[in-house]
N, C-alpha and C positions, 0 to 999 in steps of 0.2 A: 503494499500499500504508499502510495507517494505522498507526502503531504509537507508542507511547512508548517512548524509550530506554532504560528502567527496567524494561521487558519482556523477558523472555528470547528470544532468537531475532531481536532487532533485527539487521540488516545491518552487516557487518563498515567499511563505508566511514564509518558514524556515527560509530564512535568516534575515527577520523582527522578527522572535521571536530569533532567535540565538541572536541580537543585543539587543533584550530586556533582554534576562537573563542573558550577559555580564554586562549590565550596570547597571540593577537594583537590580540584586543579591546581591552583593557586598552592596549597600545601605540599604538593607533589611537587611541583618545581622548585618552591624553595628549598625541599630537601634534596633534590637532584642537583641544583647549584652548590649547594653546600658538600654533597659528598663529591662531586666531580668536576666543581670551578666553570669557568667560564670556558676552559678550550672546547667543548665539545657543543655541537650544536643541537637544540631542543626546537621541536615542535608540537603543535599541537591541533587535532582537527575536529569539530564538535559535528562533523557530518551534518548540517544544516538542524539540528536540534536546538538551535538557541534563535530566540527571536533578535531582531536585531539592536534592541536596547542592550538584553542579556550577552549578545558576543560585544558590543563594545565596552560593558562593565569589565566581563571579563579579561578583554584587551590589556584595559586599563591597568587590572590587578596583574598581570603578567609582564608589563613593561620593566619592572626591575632584575627580570630574568631574562632580558636581551633575547626572545627568540629567535630563529633564522624564520625569513617569510620569502 
């Protein structure tokens, strides 16, 4: 089933997944940078599961970890 999260009728499980992505991912990247330093490239793809506002929030929270794009 193809959908965009901003569309009405998206499965409820996606809301929980979005919260997990938004809450867990910054902690994950903080840990990765602490463990491996700035020498490795990091990338995260939420596969269209975030609304534009959520994606912007996540991007802002991940800025300190210098992800590759």
